[in-house]
C-alpha positions as CSV (number, residue, x, y, z in Angstrom):
1,M,-207.0,64.5,103.8
2,T,-207.6,61.1,102.4
3,T,-206.3,60.3,98.9
4,T,-208.3,58.0,96.8
5,T,-207.0,55.9,94.0
6,T,-209.0,55.6,90.9
7,P,-209.0,52.5,88.6
8,T,-207.5,54.6,85.8
9,D,-204.4,55.4,87.8
10,T,-204.0,51.8,88.8
11,T,-204.0,50.8,85.1
12,V,-201.5,53.4,84.2
13,N,-199.1,52.3,86.9
14,K,-199.3,48.7,85.8
15,N,-198.6,49.7,82.2
16,S,-195.6,51.7,83.3
17,G,-194.2,48.8,85.2
18,N,-194.5,46.4,82.3
19,L,-192.9,48.9,80.0
20,A,-189.9,49.3,82.3
21,R,-189.5,45.5,82.5
22,V,-189.5,45.3,78.7
23,L,-187.0,48.0,78.5
24,V,-184.8,46.3,81.0
25,I,-185.0,43.0,79.2
26,L,-184.2,44.7,75.9
27,L,-181.3,46.4,77.5
28,L,-180.0,43.2,78.9
29,L,-180.3,41.5,75.5
30,A,-178.5,44.4,73.9
31,L,-175.8,44.2,76.5
32,G,-175.5,40.4,75.9
33,G,-175.2,40.8,72.2
34,V,-172.6,43.5,72.4
35,S,-170.7,41.4,74.9
36,G,-170.8,38.4,72.6
37,F,-169.8,40.5,69.7
38,L,-166.9,41.9,71.7
39,V,-165.8,38.4,72.8
40,Q,-166.0,37.2,69.2
41,Q,-163.9,40.1,68.0
42,Q,-161.4,39.5,70.7
43,L,-161.1,35.8,69.6
44,L,-160.6,36.9,66.0
45,L,-158.0,39.4,67.1
46,K,-156.1,36.8,69.0
47,Q,-156.1,34.5,65.9
48,D,-154.9,37.3,63.7
49,L,-152.2,38.1,66.3
50,A,-151.1,34.4,66.3
51,Q,-151.0,34.2,62.5
52,S,-149.1,37.5,62.4
53,K,-146.6,36.2,65.0
54,A,-146.1,33.0,63.0
55,Q,-145.5,35.0,59.8
56,L,-143.1,37.2,61.6
57,Q,-141.2,34.2,62.9
58,Q,-141.1,32.7,59.3
59,T,-140.0,36.1,57.9
60,N,-137.3,36.4,60.7
61,A,-136.0,32.8,59.9
62,A,-135.9,33.6,56.1
63,T,-134.1,36.9,56.9
64,Q,-131.6,35.1,59.1
65,S,-131.0,32.5,56.4
66,S,-130.5,35.3,53.8
67,L,-128.2,37.1,56.2
68,T,-126.1,33.9,56.6
69,E,-125.9,33.4,52.9
70,L,-124.9,37.0,52.4
71,Q,-122.2,36.6,55.0
72,Q,-120.9,33.5,53.3
73,R,-120.9,35.2,49.9
74,L,-119.1,38.2,51.4
75,A,-116.4,35.8,52.9
76,Q,-116.0,34.2,49.5
77,L,-115.7,37.5,47.8
78,E,-113.1,38.6,50.3
79,E,-111.2,35.4,49.7
80,Q,-111.3,35.9,45.9
81,N,-110.4,39.5,46.3
82,Q,-107.4,38.5,48.3
83,K,-106.3,35.9,45.7
84,L,-106.7,38.5,43.0
85,A,-104.6,40.9,45.0
86,E,-101.9,38.2,45.3
87,Q,-102.0,37.3,41.6
88,N,-101.8,41.0,40.6
89,G,-98.9,41.5,43.0
90,S,-97.2,38.5,41.4
91,A,-97.9,39.9,37.9
92,I,-96.5,43.3,38.9
93,S,-93.4,41.6,40.3
94,S,-93.0,39.6,37.1
95,I,-93.4,42.8,35.0
96,Q,-90.9,44.6,37.1
97,E,-88.4,41.7,36.7
98,S,-89.1,41.8,32.9
99,L,-88.5,45.5,32.9
100,N,-85.2,45.1,34.8
101,S,-84.1,42.4,32.4
102,Q,-85.0,44.6,29.4
103,N,-83.1,47.4,30.9
104,E,-80.0,45.2,31.4
105,R,-80.4,44.0,27.8
106,L,-80.7,47.6,26.5
107,M,-77.6,48.5,28.5
108,T,-75.8,45.5,27.0
109,L,-76.8,46.4,23.5
110,S,-75.7,50.0,23.9
111,T,-72.2,48.7,24.5
112,T,-72.3,46.1,21.7
113,D,-70.0,46.6,18.7
114,R,-69.5,44.7,15.4
115,N,-67.2,42.1,17.1
116,D,-69.9,41.3,19.6
117,W,-72.4,40.5,16.8
118,L,-69.8,38.3,15.1
119,L,-69.0,36.5,18.3
120,A,-72.7,35.9,19.0
121,E,-73.1,34.5,15.5
122,A,-70.1,32.1,16.0
123,Q,-71.6,31.1,19.3
124,Y,-74.9,30.2,17.7
125,L,-73.1,28.2,15.0
126,L,-71.2,26.2,17.5
127,S,-74.3,25.5,19.5
128,L,-76.2,24.4,16.4
129,A,-73.3,22.1,15.4
130,N,-73.5,20.4,18.8
131,Q,-77.3,20.1,18.4
132,R,-77.1,18.5,15.0
133,L,-74.5,16.0,16.1
134,V,-76.2,15.0,19.3
135,I,-79.8,14.9,18.1
136,E,-79.6,14.2,14.4
137,R,-76.2,12.4,14.3
138,E,-75.1,14.4,11.3
139,A,-71.3,14.6,11.5
140,S,-71.0,16.2,8.1
141,T,-73.4,19.0,8.9
142,A,-71.7,19.6,12.3
143,N,-68.3,19.8,10.6
144,A,-69.6,22.4,8.1
145,L,-71.0,24.5,10.9
146,L,-67.7,24.3,12.8
147,A,-65.9,25.5,9.7
148,A,-68.4,28.4,9.3
149,A,-67.8,29.4,13.0
150,D,-64.0,29.2,12.5
151,N,-64.2,31.5,9.4
152,I,-66.1,34.1,11.5
153,L,-63.5,34.0,14.3
154,A,-60.7,34.2,11.7
155,G,-62.0,37.6,10.7
156,I,-61.8,38.9,14.3
157,D,-58.3,40.1,15.1
158,I,-58.3,39.0,18.8
159,I,-55.5,37.0,20.3
160,E,-57.6,35.4,23.0
161,L,-59.8,33.7,20.3
162,R,-56.9,31.5,19.1
163,T,-57.6,28.9,21.8
164,V,-61.2,28.8,20.6
165,R,-60.1,28.2,17.0
166,Q,-57.6,25.6,18.1
167,A,-60.4,23.7,19.9
168,I,-62.6,24.0,16.7
169,K,-59.8,22.5,14.6
170,S,-59.4,19.6,17.1
171,E,-63.1,18.9,17.0
172,Q,-63.1,18.9,13.2
173,I,-60.4,16.3,13.2
174,A,-62.3,14.2,15.7
175,L,-65.4,14.3,13.4
176,Q,-63.3,13.3,10.4
177,L,-61.7,10.4,12.3
178,A,-65.1,9.1,13.4
179,S,-66.4,6.2,11.4
180,A,-68.5,7.4,8.5
181,F,-72.0,6.0,8.5
182,D,-74.7,6.7,5.9
183,R,-77.7,6.6,8.2
184,E,-80.0,8.2,5.6
185,G,-78.9,5.9,2.9
186,L,-79.6,2.8,5.0
187,F,-83.0,4.2,5.9
188,L,-83.8,4.7,2.2
189,E,-82.6,1.2,1.4
190,I,-84.9,-0.3,3.9
191,A,-87.8,1.7,2.4
192,A,-86.8,0.5,-1.1
193,L,-86.9,-3.2,0.2
194,S,-90.3,-2.5,1.6
195,D,-91.5,-1.4,-1.8
196,Q,-90.3,-4.7,-3.3
197,I,-92.6,-6.8,-1.2
198,D,-95.4,-6.6,-3.7
199,K,-93.2,-8.3,-6.3
200,L,-92.7,-11.4,-4.2
201,S,-94.7,-14.6,-4.9
202,L,-96.1,-16.9,-2.3
203,F,-94.8,-20.5,-2.2
204,K,-97.2,-22.9,-3.8
205,M,-97.2,-26.6,-3.8
206,P,-96.5,-28.0,-7.3
207,E,-99.3,-29.7,-9.1
208,I,-98.7,-33.4,-9.7
209,I,-100.0,-34.6,-13.1
210,L,-100.2,-38.4,-13.1
211,D,-101.2,-38.9,-16.6
212,K,-98.3,-36.9,-18.1
213,P,-96.6,-39.2,-20.6
214,S,-92.9,-39.7,-19.8
215,E,-90.4,-38.9,-22.5
216,I,-89.0,-42.0,-24.1
217,V,-85.3,-41.9,-24.3
218,S,-83.6,-44.2,-26.6
219,T,-81.3,-46.6,-24.7
220,E,-80.0,-48.4,-27.8
221,G,-76.3,-49.0,-27.8
222,L,-75.8,-48.3,-24.0
223,S,-74.4,-50.7,-21.6
224,F,-76.2,-51.8,-18.5
225,W,-74.5,-49.4,-16.1
226,E,-75.1,-46.4,-18.5
227,K,-78.8,-47.4,-18.7
228,F,-78.9,-47.6,-14.9
229,K,-77.3,-44.2,-14.4
230,Q,-79.6,-42.6,-17.0
231,S,-82.7,-44.0,-15.2
232,I,-81.4,-42.7,-11.8
233,A,-80.8,-39.2,-13.3
234,M,-84.3,-39.1,-14.8
235,S,-85.8,-40.1,-11.5
236,I,-83.9,-37.4,-9.6
237,D,-85.1,-34.8,-12.2
238,D,-88.7,-35.8,-11.7
239,L,-88.4,-35.7,-7.9
240,Q,-87.0,-32.1,-8.0
241,F,-90.5,-30.9,-9.0
242,L,-92.2,-32.7,-6.1
243,V,-89.7,-32.3,-3.2
244,R,-88.7,-29.2,-1.3
245,V,-86.0,-29.5,1.3
246,R,-86.7,-27.7,4.6
247,E,-84.9,-27.8,8.0
248,L,-86.6,-30.2,10.4
249,S,-84.9,-28.7,13.5
250,K,-88.1,-26.6,14.0
251,P,-91.8,-27.7,13.9
252,V,-93.2,-27.7,10.4
253,E,-95.6,-24.8,9.9
254,P,-98.5,-24.9,7.5
255,I,-98.4,-23.0,4.2
256,L,-100.0,-19.5,4.4
257,P,-103.5,-19.5,2.8
258,P,-103.9,-17.2,-0.2
259,D,-106.5,-14.9,1.5
260,S,-103.9,-14.1,4.2
261,H,-101.3,-12.8,1.7
262,Q,-102.2,-9.1,2.3
263,Y,-101.9,-9.5,6.0
264,L,-98.4,-11.0,5.6
265,K,-97.4,-8.1,3.3
266,Q,-98.7,-5.6,5.8
267,N,-96.8,-7.3,8.7
268,L,-93.6,-7.3,6.6
269,R,-93.9,-3.6,6.0
270,F,-94.6,-2.9,9.7
271,M,-91.5,-5.0,10.6
272,L,-89.3,-3.0,8.2
273,E,-90.8,0.3,9.5
274,Q,-89.8,-0.9,13.0
275,A,-86.3,-1.4,11.8
276,Q,-86.2,2.1,10.4
277,L,-87.4,3.6,13.6
278,A,-84.8,1.6,15.6
279,L,-82.2,2.8,13.1
280,L,-83.1,6.4,13.9
281,K,-83.0,5.8,17.7
282,E,-79.8,3.6,17.4
283,Q,-81.5,0.6,19.0
284,S,-79.3,-2.1,17.6
285,Q,-81.1,-5.1,19.1
286,V,-84.5,-4.0,18.0
287,Y,-83.1,-3.1,14.5
288,R,-81.5,-6.5,14.0
289,N,-84.4,-8.5,15.4
290,A,-86.9,-6.7,13.1
291,L,-84.8,-7.4,9.9
292,L,-84.2,-11.0,10.9
293,K,-87.9,-11.5,11.5
294,A,-88.7,-10.1,8.1
295,H,-86.0,-12.4,6.6
296,Q,-87.6,-15.4,8.3
297,W,-91.1,-14.6,7.1
298,I,-89.9,-14.2,3.5
299,E,-87.9,-17.5,3.6
300,Q,-90.9,-19.3,5.2
301,Y,-93.8,-18.1,3.1
302,Y,-92.4,-17.0,-0.2
303,A,-90.8,-18.7,-3.2
304,I,-87.2,-18.4,-2.4
305,N,-86.0,-19.7,-5.7
306,E,-87.1,-16.5,-7.5
307,R,-84.6,-13.8,-8.2
308,E,-86.5,-11.1,-6.3
309,S,-86.7,-13.2,-3.1
310,Q,-83.0,-14.1,-3.3
311,V,-82.0,-10.4,-3.6
312,I,-84.2,-9.2,-0.8
313,L,-83.1,-12.0,1.5
314,A,-79.4,-11.3,0.8
315,R,-79.8,-7.6,1.5
316,L,-81.8,-8.1,4.7
317,A,-79.1,-10.5,6.0
318,E,-76.4,-8.1,5.0
319,I,-77.8,-4.9,6.5
320,A,-78.9,-6.7,9.7
321,E,-75.2,-7.1,10.6
322,I,-74.4,-3.4,10.2
323,N,-73.6,-1.6,13.5
324,I,-75.9,1.3,13.7
325,Q,-74.5,2.8,16.9
326,Q,-72.2,5.5,15.7
327,P,-69.7,6.9,18.3
328,I,-69.7,10.7,18.3
329,P,-67.0,12.9,19.6
330,D,-67.5,15.8,22.1
331,I,-67.5,19.1,20.4
332,T,-68.6,21.3,23.3
333,Q,-65.1,22.6,24.3
334,S,-65.0,25.3,21.7
335,R,-68.5,26.5,22.5
336,N,-67.7,26.6,26.2
337,Q,-64.5,28.5,25.7
338,L,-66.2,31.1,23.4
339,E,-69.1,31.6,25.9
340,A,-66.5,32.1,28.7
341,Y,-64.7,34.7,26.6
342,I,-68.0,36.6,25.8
343,K,-69.0,36.6,29.4
344,K,-65.6,37.9,30.5
345,E,-65.8,40.7,27.9
346,H,-69.2,41.8,29.0
347,Q,-68.1,42.0,32.6
348,I,-65.1,44.1,31.6
349,K,-67.1,46.7,29.5
350,P,-68.6,49.5,31.6
351,A,-72.3,49.7,31.5
352,P,-73.8,53.2,31.0
353,Q,-75.6,54.8,33.9
354,S,-79.4,54.9,33.6
355,D,-80.6,58.5,33.2
356,D,-83.7,60.1,34.6
357,K,-85.7,59.4,31.5
358,T,-85.3,55.7,31.9
359,V,-86.4,55.8,35.5
360,Q,-89.4,57.9,34.5
361,L,-90.2,55.4,31.7
362,N,-90.2,52.5,34.2
363,N,-92.3,54.4,36.7
364,S,-94.8,55.3,34.0
365,I,-95.1,51.7,32.9
366,I,-95.6,50.5,36.4
367,D,-98.2,53.2,37.1
368,S,-100.0,52.7,33.8
369,P,-103.9,52.4,33.9
370,T,-103.8,48.7,33.1
371,V,-101.5,47.6,35.8
372,G,-102.7,50.2,38.4
373,G,-106.3,49.3,37.7
374,A,-105.7,45.6,38.1
375,K,-103.9,46.3,41.3
376,A,-106.7,48.5,42.7
377,K,-109.3,46.0,41.7
378,G,-107.4,43.2,43.4
379,V,-107.0,45.2,46.6
């Protein structure tokens, strides 16, 4: 049987083929778009991963740096903690030593009687006497302190103290035989001379008045030689007001201007104060040079024919020759003997045994919250 194809069927087949082609093309385009989109998303994902990796690396570096700083800080804290532990240990040792010393002191005081207090007072007086003599150079005060210590020892009926009293008597005689020197009086005299500087007057050149009429002295009834002698005497009297005799062995210095008078006074006072300081320190050469320098300035710049200048110059020259170095005797023998006797007595006396209460008190002080807390904190 033969099949026949009609035109309508042919047209339908052609349309179906075209539609299939269109569908295939559309499908390919869709697949291409999806593939492009996927590729783009993959590229974006790679960029995000790269950025994330860089950020992670930066974060890791910052974390590593922070970790290093924390480790360094921890090492510093450990070092400080160790130092605090050592300091607290040293403080605890010091406190323990202080407690032991106080315990020994309490034990000593528990065996102290009235004679011990008197001996301690006499020992203090002897030490004070030696201090006043060596530092302040006060022989009279040192002698009075030795006498007070001897009176205390005289009231204690102990034979071994007679050697100490004998040494005190010898030292008192040595102080009395020493040359007496009123250091305080000399210091005050220099201060008084300094106060008199304002009363001095500067040397001034005399004014020459040429038109002053000369006094007419009658020469009637005098011989030639008498007239000649009288004229010579009048000439000498006139020259006394115009001539001032100075030594020419040194260069002639100019007269001080009036506006420098205050500076000269101040320098004079400084020089006298230097002499006072040298007097206290027993510096003989400095003391003498300061006074002689003040003497030279007054003689050079002030009117030496006035009463005030003459008195001050005389006193400066006189006190400049005083020997300010006072020899002092050694008065330490009595003190050393008394200290040796006290030490011997304390060694002989039995010390009381420490009871359980004292031990508990020491332990409670060591384990107190303050000390214990400091120790725990340091460790």
